C-alpha positions in Angstrom: 1.2 17.8 -129.5 0.1 16.0 -126.4 0.2 12.6 -128.6 3.6 13.4 -129.6 4.9 13.9 -126.1 4.0 10.3 -125.3 5.6 9.2 -128.6 2.0 8.3 -130.0 0.7 9.2 -133.6 -3.2 8.9 -134.8 -3.8 8.4 -138.5 -6.8 7.9 -140.6 -6.0 6.4 -143.8 -8.2 6.0 -146.7 -7.8 3.3 -149.1 -10.4 3.5 -151.8 -13.7 3.5 -150.0 -12.4 2.1 -146.6 -10.8 3.9 -143.7 -8.4 2.4 -141.4 -7.5 4.1 -138.6 -3.7 3.5 -137.1 -2.5 4.2 -133.4 1.5 4.3 -133.4 3.9 4.1 -130.7 7.7 4.2 -130.7 8.7 1.1 -129.2 9.2 0.5 -125.4 13.2 0.1 -126.3 14.0 3.9 -126.7 16.8 3.0 -129.4 14.3 0.9 -131.7 15.3 1.5 -135.3 13.1 -1.0 -137.1 10.0 -1.6 -135.1 7.1 0.5 -133.5 3.9 -0.7 -131.6 0.7 -0.4 -133.9 -3.1 -1.0 -133.6 -5.0 -0.8 -136.5 -8.9 -0.9 -136.8 -11.1 -0.4 -139.7 -13.6 2.4 -139.1 -16.8 3.9 -141.0 -15.6 7.3 -142.1 -12.8 9.6 -141.9 -13.2 10.7 -138.5 -11.4 8.9 -135.6 -13.2 6.2 -133.7 -11.3 6.3 -130.4 -13.8 3.7 -128.9 -12.1 0.9 -131.0 -8.9 2.0 -129.3 -10.1 1.4 -125.8 -8.6 -1.7 -124.7 -5.2 -1.2 -126.4 -2.0 -0.2 -124.5 -2.3 3.4 -125.5 -6.3 3.6 -124.9 -5.9 5.4 -121.4 -4.0 8.6 -123.2 -7.3 9.2 -124.9 -9.4 10.7 -122.2 -12.3 13.2 -122.4 -9.9 16.2 -122.3 -7.8 14.8 -125.3 -10.9 14.0 -127.3 -12.1 17.2 -126.9 -9.2 19.0 -128.2 -8.2 16.1 -130.8 -8.0 17.8 -134.5 -5.9 17.1 -137.5 -2.9 19.2 -138.0 -1.5 17.5 -141.2 -1.9 15.4 -143.8 -0.1 12.8 -145.9 -1.1 12.3 -149.5 1.0 9.5 -150.9 0.7 7.1 -153.9 1.2 3.5 -152.3 2.5 0.5 -154.5 3.2 -2.9 -152.9 5.2 -5.8 -154.0 5.2 -9.1 -152.7 8.6 -10.5 -153.0 9.8 -14.3 -152.4 13.5 -14.5 -151.5 14.3 -18.2 -150.6 11.9 -19.4 -148.3 11.4 -15.5 -147.1 8.2 -13.8 -147.9 9.2 -9.8 -147.9 6.5 -7.1 -148.7 8.2 -4.1 -150.4 6.0 -1.0 -150.0 7.0 2.3 -152.2 5.3 5.7 -150.8 5.7 8.6 -152.9 3.9 11.9 -152.2 4.0 14.8 -150.1 3.3 15.7 -146.1 1.1 19.1 -146.2 0.4 21.4 -143.2 -1.6 24.3 -144.2 0.4 26.1 -146.8 3.7 24.2 -145.8 4.7 20.9 -147.7 7.5 18.5 -148.0 8.1 15.8 -150.6 8.4 12.4 -149.3 9.7 9.1 -151.1 10.1 6.0 -149.0 10.8 2.1 -149.5 9.9 0.0 -146.8 10.7 -3.5 -146.5 8.6 -5.8 -144.1 9.5 -9.5 -143.6 6.3 -11.5 -143.5 8.1 -14.8 -143.0 11.3 -16.1 -143.1 15.0 -15.2 -142.2 15.9 -11.4 -141.4 19.2 -11.7 -143.4 16.9 -12.2 -146.7 15.4 -8.8 -145.7 18.7 -6.9 -145.4 20.0 -8.9 -148.5 17.4 -7.1 -150.7 18.0 -3.9 -149.0 21.6 -3.9 -150.1 20.5 -4.9 -153.7 18.2 -1.8 -153.7 21.1 0.4 -152.6 23.4 -0.8 -155.4 20.7 0.8 -157.8 19.4 3.6 -156.2 21.0 5.9 -153.5 19.0 5.0 -150.6 19.8 5.5 -147.1 18.4 4.2 -143.5 15.5 6.8 -142.4 14.5 7.2 -138.6 11.7 10.0 -139.1 8.2 8.4 -139.2 5.4 10.2 -141.5 4.1 11.6 -138.4 7.6 13.2 -137.1 8.1 14.6 -140.6 4.6 16.4 -140.2 5.1 17.5 -136.6 8.7 18.8 -137.8 7.0 20.8 -140.5 4.5 22.3 -138.4 7.0 23.6 -135.9 9.5 24.7 -138.5 12.3 22.4 -136.8 15.6 22.5 -138.4 17.9 19.4 -138.1 19.4 19.3 -134.5 22.1 17.3 -132.9 20.9 14.2 -131.0 22.6 12.9 -127.8 22.8 9.2 -127.0 19.1 7.7 -125.8 19.3 5.0 -122.8 19.6 1.7 -123.6 16.7 -0.5 -122.0 18.2 -3.7 -120.7 16.7 -6.2 -118.1 18.8 -8.8 -115.9 17.6 -11.6 -117.6 18.1 -10.4 -121.3 20.6 -12.5 -123.1 23.9 -11.3 -123.9 23.0 -11.2 -127.8 19.9 -9.0 -126.9 21.8 -6.8 -124.9 24.6 -6.2 -127.8 21.7 -5.7 -130.2 20.1 -3.1 -127.9 23.3 -1.2 -127.5 24.4 -1.4 -131.1 20.9 -0.2 -132.3 21.1 3.1 -129.8 24.6 3.9 -131.4 23.6 3.2 -134.9 20.4 5.5 -134.3 22.3 8.3 -132.6 24.9 8.0 -135.6 22.1 8.5 -138.6 20.1 11.0 -136.5 23.0 13.3 -136.4 23.6 13.2 -140.3 21.3 16.0 -141.1 22.5 18.4 -138.3 26.0 17.7 -139.5 25.3 18.4 -143.3 23.7 21.6 -142.3 26.9 22.7 -140.8 26.3 22.1 -137.0 29.7 21.2 -135.5 27.7 19.6 -132.5 26.2 17.2 -135.2 29.9 16.0 -136.2 30.5 15.7 -132.5 27.5 13.6 -131.5 28.3 11.4 -134.7 31.8 10.5 -133.3 30.4 10.1 -129.9 28.1 7.5 -131.5 31.1 5.5 -133.3 32.8 5.4 -129.9 30.2 4.1 -127.9 29.8 1.4 -130.7 33.3 0.5 -130.9 33.1 0.4 -127.3 30.2 -2.0 -127.3 32.0 -4.1 -129.7 35.1 -4.4 -127.3 32.6 -5.2 -124.3 31.2 -8.2 -126.1 34.5 -9.1 -128.0 34.3 -13.0 -126.8 31.0 -13.2 -128.9 32.4 -11.2 -132.2 34.8 -13.2 -133.2 34.1 -13.4 -137.4 35.5 -12.0 -140.2 32.5 -10.0 -140.6 32.7 -8.0 -137.7 36.5 -7.6 -138.2 35.1 -5.8 -141.9 32.8 -3.7 -139.8 35.2 -2.3 -137.5 37.6 -1.5 -140.2 34.8 0.6 -141.7 33.9 2.1 -138.4 37.5 3.2 -138.0 37.3 4.9 -141.4 34.4 7.1 -141.0 36.1 7.9 -137.5 39.3 9.1 -139.1 37.4 11.1 -141.6 35.4 12.8 -138.9 38.5 13.3 -136.5 40.4 16.5 -138.2 37.4 18.7 -138.1 36.7 17.9 -134.6 40.2 18.5 -133.2 40.4 21.8 -134.9 37.1 23.0 -133.7 38.3 22.0 -130.1 41.8 23.9 -130.8 40.1 26.9 -132.1 37.8 27.1 -129.0 39.8 26.2 -126.2 43.2 27.5 -127.3 43.1 30.0 -130.0 39.9 32.0 -129.3 40.6 33.0 -125.7 43.9 34.5 -127.0 42.7 35.9 -130.2 39.6 37.7 -128.4 42.2 39.4 -126.1 43.5 43.0 -126.3 46.2 42.9 -127.5 46.4 39.6 -128.7 50.0 39.6 -130.0 51.6 39.4 -133.1 50.5 36.4 -135.5 47.3 35.4 -133.7 45.1 36.9 -136.2 46.9 35.3 -139.0 47.0 31.9 -137.2 43.3 32.3 -136.6 42.7 32.7 -140.0 44.7 29.8 -141.3 43.0 27.6 -138.6 39.7 28.7 -139.9 40.6 27.8 -143.3 41.8 24.3 -142.0 38.9 23.6 -140.2 36.6 24.6 -143.3 38.8 22.1 -145.5 38.4 19.3 -142.3 34.7 19.9 -142.1 34.2 19.7 -145.8 35.8 16.7 -146.0 34.0 15.1 -143.1 30.6 16.1 -144.8 32.0 14.5 -148.0 32.4 11.3 -146.2 29.1 11.3 -144.5 27.3 12.1 -147.9 29.1 9.2 -149.8 27.8 6.0 -150.9 30.3 4.2 -149.0 28.8 5.8 -145.7 25.2 4.9 -146.8 26.6 1.2 -147.4 28.3 1.3 -144.1 24.9 2.2 -142.2 23.1 -0.5 -144.3 25.8 -3.1 -143.5 25.9 -2.0 -139.8 22.0 -2.4 -139.5 22.4 -6.1 -141.4 25.2 -7.1 -138.8 23.4 -6.4 -135.9 20.6 -7.9 -136.8 21.3 -10.7 -138.5 25.2 -10.6 -138.9 27.3 -14.0 -138.8 27.9 -13.5 -135.3 24.4 -14.1 -134.5 24.3 -17.7 -136.2 28.1 -18.9 -135.4 27.6 -22.9 -135.0 30.4 -22.9 -132.5 28.8 -24.4 -129.1 30.9 -22.1 -126.8 30.0 -19.1 -128.8 26.3 -20.1 -128.5 26.3 -20.3 -125.0 27.9 -17.1 -124.5 25.2 -15.1 -126.5 22.6 -17.0 -124.7 24.4 -16.1 -121.3 22.1 -13.6 -118.9 23.6 -10.2 -119.3 23.9 -9.7 -115.6 26.7 -12.1 -114.8 28.8 -11.1 -117.8 28.4 -7.2 -117.3 29.1 -7.8 -113.6 32.5 -9.4 -114.4 33.3 -7.0 -117.2 32.6 -4.0 -115.2 34.8 -5.3 -112.3 37.6 -6.0 -114.6 37.9 -2.8 -116.4 37.3 -0.9 -112.8 40.3 -2.8 -111.4 42.8 -2.1 -114.6 41.8 1.8 -113.9 42.5 1.4 -110.3 45.8 0.0 -110.9 46.9 2.4 -113.3 45.5 5.8 -111.6 47.8 4.6 -108.4 50.7 5.6 -110.5 49.2 8.3 -112.4 51.8 11.0 -111.7 54.2 8.9 -113.2 52.6 8.0 -116.3 53.9 9.1 -119.7 51.3 10.9 -122.0 50.9 7.8 -124.1 50.0 5.6 -121.0 47.9 8.3 -119.7 46.2 8.3 -123.2 45.8 4.7 -122.5 44.1 5.3 -119.3 41.7 7.6 -120.8 40.6 5.3 -123.1 39.9 2.6 -120.4 38.1 5.2 -118.5 35.9 6.0 -121.3 35.0 2.2 -122.0 34.1 1.9 -118.4 31.9 4.9 -118.6 30.2 3.6 -121.7 29.7 0.1 -120.3 28.4 1.5 -116.8 25.8 3.6 -119.0 25.0 0.3 -120.9 24.7 -2.1 -118.3 22.5 0.2 -115.8 19.1 -1.8 -116.7 20.9 -5.0 -115.7 21.0 -3.7 -112.2 17.7 -2.6 -111.2 16.9 -1.1 -107.7 17.3 2.4 -106.0 20.7 1.5 -104.2 22.2 0.2 -107.2 21.0 3.2 -109.3 22.2 5.6 -106.7 25.7 4.2 -106.7 25.7 4.1 -110.6 25.1 7.7 -110.8 27.8 8.7 -108.5 30.1 6.0 -110.1 29.4 7.5 -113.6 29.9 11.0 -112.2 33.2 10.0 -110.9 34.2 8.5 -114.2 33.1 11.8 -115.9 35.5 14.1 -113.9 38.4 11.7 -114.2 37.8 11.1 -118.2 37.6 15.0 -118.4 40.6 15.6 -116.5 42.5 12.9 -118.9 40.9 14.2 -122.0 42.3 17.6 -121.1 45.7 16.3 -120.9 45.3 14.3 -124.1 43.9 17.6 -125.8 47.0 19.1 -124.7 49.3 16.7 -126.6 46.9 16.9 -129.6 47.2 20.6 -129.7 51.0 20.7 -129.8 51.0 18.2 -132.8 48.7 20.6 -134.5 50.8 23.6 -133.5 53.8 21.7 -135.2 51.7 21.1 -138.2 51.0 24.6 -138.7 54.7 25.6 -138.2 56.1 23.0 -140.7 53.5 24.0 -143.3 55.1 25.2 -146.6 54.3 29.1 -147.7 56.1 29.8 -151.2 55.8 33.6 -151.5 57.6 36.3 -149.3 54.5 37.4 -148.1 53.5 34.0 -147.1 56.7 33.3 -145.6 56.2 36.4 -143.3 53.0 35.1 -142.4 54.5 31.8 -141.8 56.8 33.4 -139.2 54.1 35.2 -137.4 52.1 31.9 -137.3 55.1 30.3 -135.9 55.5 32.8 -133.1 51.7 32.7 -132.5 51.6 28.9 -132.3 54.7 28.8 -129.8 53.0 31.3 -127.6 49.9 28.9 -127.7 52.0 25.8 -127.1 53.7 27.6 -124.0 50.2 28.4 -122.8 49.4 24.8 -123.1 52.5 23.3 -121.5 51.9 25.6 -118.8 48.9 24.0 -117.9 50.1 20.3 -117.5 51.2 20.4 -114.0 47.9 22.0 -112.8 45.8 19.5 -115.0 47.5 16.6 -113.9 46.8 17.5 -109.9 43.1 17.6 -111.4 43.5 14.2 -112.7 45.0 13.0 -109.6 42.4 14.4 -107.6 39.6 13.1 -109.6 41.1 9.6 -109.4 41.3 9.8 -105.8 37.5 10.9 -105.6 36.6 7.9 -108.2 38.6 5.4 -105.9 36.3 5.9 -103.4 33.2 5.3 -105.3 31.2 2.1 -104.7 30.6 -0.4 -107.7 27.0 -0.4 -108.3 27.3 -4.4 -109.2 27.0 -7.2 -106.9 
């Protein structure tokens, strides 16, 4: 497990009478999807030969203590079929692995298709991936065989996955920066699909976080994403966001508003009826969200997003200005973008107490995008001082965003209450239940409205504290 903790796996593969030792390491870019560092050596038997790995990057990990404790813990048995494919001027290797991962008495089936670009254009590789997806229900996979084996041993169930840091450097291009950001968001989106389909509400929440971050990234790089394909992708992102939204809104409403009252003694007439109705509505909304995430449209969205990130039209626009913007170092562009968005929030926040709910909501969105930008662009401004200032800046933004989000939740909850009251009930018993629900919903709405003044003061205090934060960019 020590190798796993360092993102390493050691494998000895038998091919006929030959044995190949492979050490794999997750890419230095924490959000990588399509690449892993890999070192292969032919060896004389099924026993690992770590001497041949001495001069590789992970070589120092294999000290005497690790070598003494090294033992096989799972085995992958697969039948591998390799097809060389010529697509235009590109050479692609299509590999099909079918078999299972075994760890003692436990096993898990495995069926993978891997596409490797040997020569040529990445666009051809994704074109082939889409052709496959039209024939069979393939989907983008994130877990390696080693990760499957480790999970099998530990009996790990699908868990929600939070956003991974984005590794940027000051001199990387804006194109490379956006690709790193978008890969991180796509990885988080796909990684949370199993947890969500297993019924974990946090998995759904993290999928929505991934989509918000991705849409924020698109906004931050809008000047190099001026093509029709990007507009089509934005439409798809909006679709899946809307499919996930109702279930999450009901989760928050039930947890923060209804449950504290329902758990109270006495909880008042109609609260139990309202809670049951909301539970039913939440179940329907979650089922709708799962159906969307398990659909052919979502699988296509994931593949199309991967293609758009790596080889989309925006990456090869012939326009000279757009090309220059893509090649521009991220550090200057990031500083300009952060400064512009920071000033907008300072201006809006100075009038926070006078803003109506719609304008407060707009300010909340601005704060959220600035927070995402601050997290994305951290690597572009290295150094202890910049890092310290960025942490304080983001912490202030989080408090402001939380307070503004609380105000927005109150408005959303009011709308949910109105929907419940306006729902048509046919029978007399249902009409009586509706009256009880209306009473309970009115009571909850009153409690929420009573919070507005207090939450608004919290937001004003958070804004004043944030306004004192120093920018971490030059």
